[in-house]
C-alpha positions as semicolon CSV with decimal commas, in nm:
position;residue;x (nm);y (nm);z (nm)
1;X;12,980;10,222;23,073
2;X;13,043;9,969;22,783
3;X;12,650;9,856;22,806
4;X;12,553;10,195;22,800
5;X;12,769;10,235;22,461
6;X;12,649;9,930;22,337
7;X;12,315;10,028;22,327
8;X;12,273;10,350;22,222
9;X;12,537;10,173;21,878
10;X;12,264;9,938;21,873
11;X;11,987;10,193;21,882
12;X;12,088;10,417;21,619
13;X;12,205;10,078;21,404
14;X;11,847;10,053;21,434
15;X;11,712;10,405;21,280
16;X;11,955;10,377;21,061
17;X;11,844;10,044;20,923
18;X;11,514;10,118;20,952
19;X;11,585;10,443;20,719
20;X;11,745;10,288;20,451
21;X;11,474;10,010;20,415
22;X;11,222;10,278;20,389
23;X;11,388;10,503;20,130
24;X;11,446;10,109;19,931
25;X;11,034;10,084;19,950
26;X;10,986;10,419;19,841
27;X;11,224;10,362;19,546
28;X;11,101;10,040;19,433
29;X;10,702;10,204;19,411
30;X;10,853;10,533;19,279
31;X;10,677;10,561;18,882
32;X;10,942;10,522;18,636
33;X;11,158;10,797;18,556
34;X;11,017;11,045;18,269
35;X;11,272;10,979;17,961
36;X;11,447;11,246;17,797
37;X;11,205;11,503;17,644
38;X;11,171;11,504;17,298
39;X;11,259;11,881;17,348
40;X;11,612;11,786;17,496
41;X;11,883;11,808;17,218
42;X;12,086;11,492;17,175
43;X;12,476;11,486;17,120
44;X;12,550;11,647;16,808
45;X;12,168;11,760;16,733
46;X;12,081;12,112;16,676
47;X;11,703;12,311;16,590
48;X;11,800;12,345;16,224
49;X;11,483;12,582;16,251
50;X;11,169;12,708;16,469
51;X;10,916;12,565;16,331
52;X;11,126;12,194;16,333
53;X;11,163;12,278;16,755
54;X;10,845;12,392;16,789
55;X;10,777;11,993;16,614
56;X;11,071;11,857;16,838
57;X;11,257;11,764;16,469
58;X;11,622;11,740;16,585
59;X;11,887;11,776;16,292
60;X;12,189;11,560;16,461
61;X;12,510;11,517;16,255
62;X;12,600;11,143;16,199
63;X;12,958;11,039;16,127
64;X;12,970;10,725;15,841
65;X;13,246;10,584;15,851
66;X;13,199;10,388;15,546
67;X;13,141;10,713;15,340
68;X;13,406;10,896;15,531
69;X;13,144;11,195;15,615
70;X;12,901;11,313;15,807
71;X;12,519;11,255;15,714
72;X;12,285;11,476;15,858
73;X;11,984;11,284;15,963
74;X;11,692;11,467;16,110
75;X;11,508;11,281;16,374
76;X;11,140;11,276;16,577
77;X;11,199;11,140;16,920
78;X;10,927;10,909;17,091
79;X;10,768;11,052;17,412
80;X;10,804;10,717;17,552
81;X;10,883;10,656;17,951
82;X;11,220;10,558;18,041
83;X;11,291;10,196;18,017
84;X;11,006;10,141;17,726
85;X;11,162;9,940;17,444
86;X;11,260;10,189;17,183
87;X;11,176;10,166;16,808
88;X;11,189;10,377;16,508
89;X;11,048;10,439;16,190
90;X;11,323;10,502;15,885
91;X;11,179;10,725;15,620
92;X;11,364;10,762;15,274
93;X;11,357;11,043;15,049
94;X;11,304;11,026;14,646
95;X;11,565;11,142;14,416
96;X;11,599;11,476;14,418
97;X;11,671;11,404;14,817
98;X;11,848;11,776;14,911
99;X;12,122;11,720;15,158
100;X;12,028;11,967;15,415
101;X;11,655;11,787;15,493
102;X;11,450;11,491;15,453
103;X;11,162;11,663;15,249
104;X;11,008;11,370;15,538
105;X;11,019;11,648;15,795
106;X;10,849;11,922;15,643
107;X;10,494;11,956;15,745
108;X;10,373;11,935;15,440
109;X;10,405;11,574;15,436
110;X;10,222;11,494;15,624
111;X;10,442;11,214;15,862
112;X;10,487;11,437;16,172
113;X;10,084;11,467;16,174
114;X;10,008;11,094;16,098
115;X;10,242;10,890;16,288
116;X;10,203;10,911;16,663
117;X;10,467;11,030;16,927
118;X;10,510;10,633;17,054
119;X;10,771;10,596;16,764
120;X;11,125;10,781;16,692
121;X;11,056;10,885;16,330
122;X;11,432;10,862;16,198
123;X;11,474;11,100;15,810
124;X;11,791;11,084;15,676
125;X;11,892;11,354;15,451
126;X;12,067;11,330;15,125
127;X;12,154;11,049;14,908
128;X;11,978;11,199;14,593
129;X;12,003;10,952;14,282
130;X;12,195;10,663;14,431
131;X;11,874;10,494;14,506
132;X;11,985;10,445;14,900
133;X;12,270;10,176;14,808
134;X;12,583;10,052;14,846
135;X;12,784;10,141;14,495
136;X;13,064;9,925;14,342
137;X;13,231;10,265;14,308
138;X;13,213;10,603;14,376
139;X;12,947;10,815;14,127
140;X;13,095;11,052;13,909
141;X;12,920;11,317;13,683
142;X;12,925;11,383;13,343
143;X;13,302;11,513;13,336
144;X;13,386;11,214;13,517
145;X;13,426;11,437;13,870
146;X;13,376;11,156;14,152
147;X;13,122;11,272;14,382
148;X;13,025;11,178;14,730
149;X;13,085;10,813;14,836
150;X;12,724;10,633;14,840
151;X;12,716;10,340;15,108
152;X;12,410;10,411;15,161
153;X;12,275;10,066;15,289
154;X;12,563;9,995;15,545
155;X;12,497;10,322;15,673
156;X;12,120;10,240;15,708
157;X;12,189;9,898;15,825
158;X;12,485;9,917;16,036
159;X;12,619;10,291;16,167
160;X;12,292;10,441;16,167
161;X;12,179;10,196;16,415
162;X;12,394;10,232;16,629
163;X;12,402;10,562;16,691
164;X;12,019;10,557;16,761
165;X;12,073;10,315;17,042
166;X;12,374;10,563;17,165
167;X;12,217;10,844;17,236
168;X;11,821;10,718;17,117
169;X;11,806;10,420;17,343
170;X;11,645;10,277;16,983
171;X;11,632;9,905;17,004
172;X;11,833;9,702;16,745
173;X;11,569;9,564;16,608
174;X;11,151;9,528;16,598
175;X;11,216;9,808;16,334
176;X;11,079;9,988;16,013
177;X;11,184;10,151;15,700
178;X;10,889;10,325;15,417
179;X;11,078;10,487;15,096
180;X;10,925;10,636;14,836
181;X;10,937;10,680;14,450
182;X;11,320;10,645;14,409
183;X;11,340;10,464;14,737
184;X;11,107;10,243;14,751
185;X;11,207;9,962;14,583
186;X;11,579;10,011;14,818
187;X;11,361;10,009;15,137
188;X;11,205;9,615;15,092
189;X;11,581;9,541;14,977
190;X;11,720;9,631;15,271
191;X;11,443;9,520;15,483
192;X;11,484;9,167;15,349
193;X;11,867;9,189;15,380
194;X;11,866;9,254;15,728
195;X;11,518;9,113;15,907
196;X;11,717;9,187;16,266
197;X;11,623;9,508;16,238
198;X;11,336;9,561;16,042
199;X;11,040;9,369;16,085
200;X;10,801;9,617;15,854
201;X;10,901;9,770;15,557
202;X;10,668;10,012;15,352
203;X;10,738;10,166;14,988
204;X;10,499;10,442;14,821
205;X;10,501;10,465;14,424
206;X;10,796;10,211;14,410
207;X;10,923;10,020;14,123
208;X;11,036;9,641;14,172
209;X;11,163;9,477;13,878
210;X;11,514;9,674;13,799
211;X;11,705;9,368;13,675
212;X;11,567;9,358;13,297
213;X;11,675;9,520;12,999
214;X;11,427;9,844;13,130
215;X;11,574;9,897;13,467
216;X;11,931;9,874;13,319
217;X;11,837;10,170;13,050
218;X;11,553;10,343;13,265
219;X;11,715;10,376;13,592
220;X;12,094;10,526;13,495
221;X;11,895;10,787;13,219
222;X;11,720;10,917;13,571
223;X;12,001;10,931;13,750
224;X;12,141;11,133;13,524
225;X;11,878;11,372;13,366
226;X;11,755;11,441;13,756
227;X;12,113;11,431;13,946
228;X;12,387;11,438;13,667
229;X;12,512;11,108;13,780
230;X;12,678;10,961;13,469
231;X;12,794;10,605;13,582
232;X;12,498;10,509;13,728
233;X;12,479;10,218;13,460
234;X;12,801;10,028;13,592
235;X;12,921;10,230;13,916
236;X;12,615;10,143;14,134
237;X;12,519;9,794;14,090
238;X;12,805;9,646;13,807
239;X;12,742;9,577;13,456
240;X;12,435;9,404;13,458
241;X;12,607;9,166;13,194
242;X;12,931;9,132;13,439
243;X;13,041;8,928;13,657
244;X;13,040;9,187;13,953
245;X;12,662;9,291;13,843
246;X;12,421;9,252;14,184
247;X;12,112;9,410;13,963
248;X;11,911;9,088;14,113
249;X;12,020;9,115;14,452
250;X;11,858;9,423;14,457
251;X;11,531;9,338;14,230
252;X;11,208;9,350;14,457
253;X;11,026;9,106;14,248
254;X;11,355;8,838;14,289
255;X;11,342;8,804;14,620
256;X;11,005;8,915;14,756
257;X;10,919;8,535;14,837
258;X;11,187;8,596;15,102
259;X;10,877;8,710;15,346
260;X;10,771;8,371;15,373
261;X;11,083;8,255;15,596
262;X;11,139;8,606;15,762
263;X;10,777;8,643;15,852
264;X;10,828;8,973;15,788
265;X;10,561;9,239;15,680
266;X;10,613;9,457;15,378
267;X;10,312;9,729;15,276
268;X;10,314;9,834;14,896
269;X;10,080;10,135;14,809
270;X;10,074;10,336;14,496
271;X;9,844;10,556;14,316
272;X;9,663;10,443;13,999
273;X;9,724;10,811;13,767
274;X;9,424;10,952;13,851
275;X;9,486;11,342;13,950
276;X;9,334;11,489;14,272
277;X;9,190;11,809;14,258
278;X;9,490;11,974;14,415
279;X;9,728;11,864;14,132
280;X;9,477;12,072;13,880
281;X;9,498;12,334;14,131
282;X;9,880;12,349;14,146
283;X;9,878;12,346;13,788
284;X;9,692;12,600;13,731
285;X;9,856;12,844;13,992
286;X;10,220;12,729;13,898
287;X;10,141;12,720;13,478
288;X;10,393;12,394;13,459
289;X;10,129;12,118;13,275
290;X;10,471;11,944;13,224
291;X;10,530;11,830;13,593
292;X;10,159;11,751;13,584
293;X;10,205;11,531;13,295
294;X;10,505;11,361;13,406
295;X;10,344;11,280;13,752
296;X;10,087;11,125;13,571
297;X;10,307;10,933;13,339
298;X;10,559;10,803;13,632
299;X;10,245;10,677;13,834
300;X;10,091;10,482;13,585
301;X;10,524;10,346;13,623
302;X;10,456;10,285;13,925
303;X;10,143;10,084;13,899
304;X;10,226;9,867;13,611
305;X;10,495;9,824;13,870
306;X;10,320;9,729;14,169
307;X;10,037;9,549;13,971
308;X;10,299;9,268;13,846
309;X;10,440;9,229;14,155
310;X;10,054;9,196;14,305
311;X;10,010;8,934;14,043
312;X;10,352;8,756;14,165
313;X;10,248;8,779;14,547
314;X;9,881;8,591;14,462
315;X;10,052;8,364;14,217
316;X;10,273;8,161;14,543
317;X;10,088;8,329;14,793
318;X;10,288;8,615;14,946
319;X;10,179;8,798;15,320
320;X;10,185;9,105;15,105
321;X;9,945;9,414;15,173
322;X;9,898;9,603;14,818
323;X;9,684;9,955;14,784
324;X;9,591;10,136;14,556
325;X;9,493;10,471;14,557
326;X;9,375;10,842;14,358
327;X;9,706;11,044;14,285
328;X;9,970;11,121;14,132
329;X;10,362;11,056;14,156
330;X;10,376;11,358;14,399
331;X;10,395;11,492;14,757
332;X;10,009;11,559;14,727
333;X;9,908;11,180;14,650
334;X;10,118;11,077;14,965
335;X;10,035;11,375;15,216
336;X;9,680;11,280;15,115
337;X;9,753;10,910;15,231
338;X;9,949;10,980;15,530
339;X;9,754;10,918;15,820
340;X;9,618;10,542;15,639
341;X;10,004;10,456;15,557
342;X;10,122;10,573;15,880
343;X;9,857;10,398;16,056
344;X;9,968;10,046;15,880
345;X;10,330;10,100;15,952
346;X;10,254;10,148;16,313
347;X;9,971;9,862;16,329
348;X;10,218;9,590;16,159
349;X;10,564;9,733;16,402
350;X;10,305;9,688;16,694
351;X;10,160;9,320;16,594
352;X;10,528;9,236;16,511
353;X;10,696;9,345;16,821
354;X;10,421;9,163;17,027
355;X;10,515;8,883;17,278
356;X;10,270;8,655;17,165
357;X;10,381;8,724;16,816
358;X;10,600;8,455;16,650
359;X;10,893;8,613;16,447
360;X;10,845;8,318;16,182
361;X;10,519;8,272;16,115
362;X;10,415;8,485;15,874
363;X;10,094;8,628;15,876
364;X;9,809;8,522;15,644
365;X;9,500;8,607;15,578
366;X;9,239;8,537;15,249
367;X;9,112;8,803;15,041
368;X;8,938;8,873;14,718
369;X;9,127;9,064;14,412
370;X;8,943;9,422;14,376
371;X;8,863;9,593;14,042
372;X;9,190;9,709;13,937
373;X;9,366;9,322;14,033
374;X;9,079;9,156;13,891
375;X;9,253;9,050;13,591
376;X;9,490;8,824;13,831
377;X;9,182;8,576;13,840
378;X;9,226;8,419;14,145
379;X;8,997;8,392;14,399
380;X;9,170;8,317;14,697
381;X;9,509;8,444;14,807
382;X;9,728;8,559;15,111
383;X;9,796;8,906;14,945
384;X;9,601;9,173;15,081
385;X;9,457;9,427;14,799
386;X;9,345;9,716;14,903
387;X;9,198;9,997;14,670
388;X;9,093;10,342;14,792
389;X;9,005;10,694;14,716
390;X;9,287;10,952;14,886
391;X;9,152;11,152;15,151
392;X;9,116;11,406;14,953
393;X;8,864;11,345;14,730
394;X;8,579;11,200;14,944
395;X;8,373;11,525;14,958
396;X;8,338;11,468;15,379
397;X;8,720;11,484;15,364
398;X;8,798;11,096;15,446
399;X;8,821;10,777;15,283
400;X;8,580;10,542;15,268
401;X;8,586;10,181;15,269
402;X;8,394;9,886;15,247
403;X;8,384;9,472;15,195
404;X;8,424;9,312;14,876
405;X;8,426;8,878;14,877
406;X;8,666;8,693;14,698
407;X;8,667;8,737;14,344
408;X;8,402;9,082;14,364
409;X;8,515;9,312;14,140
410;X;8,376;9,587;14,272
411;X;8,231;9,933;14,186
412;X;8,421;10,166;14,026
413;X;8,680;10,325;14,199
414;X;8,669;10,696;13,960
415;X;8,323;10,722;13,904
416;X;8,164;10,598;14,284
417;X;8,420;10,757;14,470
418;X;8,456;10,502;14,773
419;X;8,699;10,242;14,794
420;X;8,684;9,840;14,847
421;X;8,858;9,727;15,069
422;X;9,001;9,357;15,182
423;X;9,101;9,511;15,471
424;X;8,977;9,831;15,583
425;X;9,221;10,093;15,662
426;X;9,249;10,356;15,890
427;X;9,040;10,733;15,817
428;X;9,275;11,009;15,671
429;X;9,270;11,391;15,629
430;X;9,468;11,554;15,382
431;X;9,727;11,849;15,529
432;X;9,755;12,089;15,348
433;X;9,864;12,055;14,964
434;X;10,267;12,059;14,940
435;X;10,391;12,141;14,596
436;X;10,437;11,858;14,322
437;X;10,784;11,589;14,380
438;X;11,051;11,718;14,246
439;X;11,138;11,438;14,011
440;X;10,867;11,618;13,822
441;X;11,037;11,902;13,727
442;X;11,372;11,878;13,699
443;X;11,614;12,185;13,777
444;X;11,379;12,362;13,994
445;X;11,349;12,384;14,389
446;X;11,061;12,202;14,568
447;X;10,862;12,442;14,761
448;X;10,820;12,165;15,013
449;X;11,196;12,149;15,061
450;X;11,266;12,424;15,256
451;X;11,634;12,582;15,343
452;X;11,707;12,522;15,688
453;X;11,799;12,837;15,836
454;X;12,041;12,897;16,101
455;X;12,046;12,678;16,446
456;X;11,966;12,859;16,765
């Protein structure tokens, strides 16, 4: 009897073992589980509108201990499978950034259509007039009443990455940061401060020489005129001539050489102040020539700043990519070139995050300076310069590029309708035309920044 029970027990053990082995084999052979659907809301996130839900853009409440308040961040999750390395592209807004919504999250910005679903798009709301930096003291209005605290670099480099890692599985490193207008220069300095987080940084129509009398006067004047911040001259980076001044630490031209050691990719784009057809149409419809004229003037300022930085990069052989497009300082330009700009960021991220890419070896290339920067008189440089027309200018609706040998000035961009490029950028089709950047019409609302509806 004892032998029979023992025999039965052995058969039972053998059967159980076989089942376990089969189950384990099935588990190992199973395909990777799907990640959380981008349609699935993460903790403390909601749909701000039906349009956002359709675009899978979640509005998330992220607490900032540094600023002691909730910051709304709009996030479009990637569609990568679970277990994939998740990376993010941070998109920073301009000087009139609303507190409830990022302009990047609007369909008219072109970003949602331009970026692939391989990356998490991270679009913080707020920060109007703050230069997306850590202030030495709280911003205040003309009456001296303190406004909201501004510790934006701490939020973007410490608090937000921690949140993204917890709720969106975003890797702590290998990410990109993009800024336009006000936030263009800060996007670059934040990346330089935190190369362990941001391997790629892109600036659109930014300003890069801040630590000089012009910067000391113009930046606080713009803050006061557009957002009412009255103490930016000393509260943001300290008295420029005082012992606590950090203006130099936020001057891109003073720090651009750091990328040689860090191996980061820096991408810089600006318009040349030549209007697009849409700009004339918007002026005719709105009857507002002030926005048109100021758009030309501001973009010419960005162009001058970019050319100075371009010459510096050429002179010192820095691996920085410069692109010049047709357009004013407005969303008509930025949206028309969204496809090319997004493709450049994604390509740089893919290269930087490749297992075969050394994190310490900067990318170099040899390129001739195109017509707009031919005055540098440098025949060979590691700085890459691209001159292109906006997608909206070409009769085919796409950007045309061609090659120019070193030192070749190339054709006249404005008259030829073509582009001279040392590295061809992907073609892009202009999305629907949004309204001008709010900076061009202070005191008025931008139609491209709708008020978020009640979440449902």
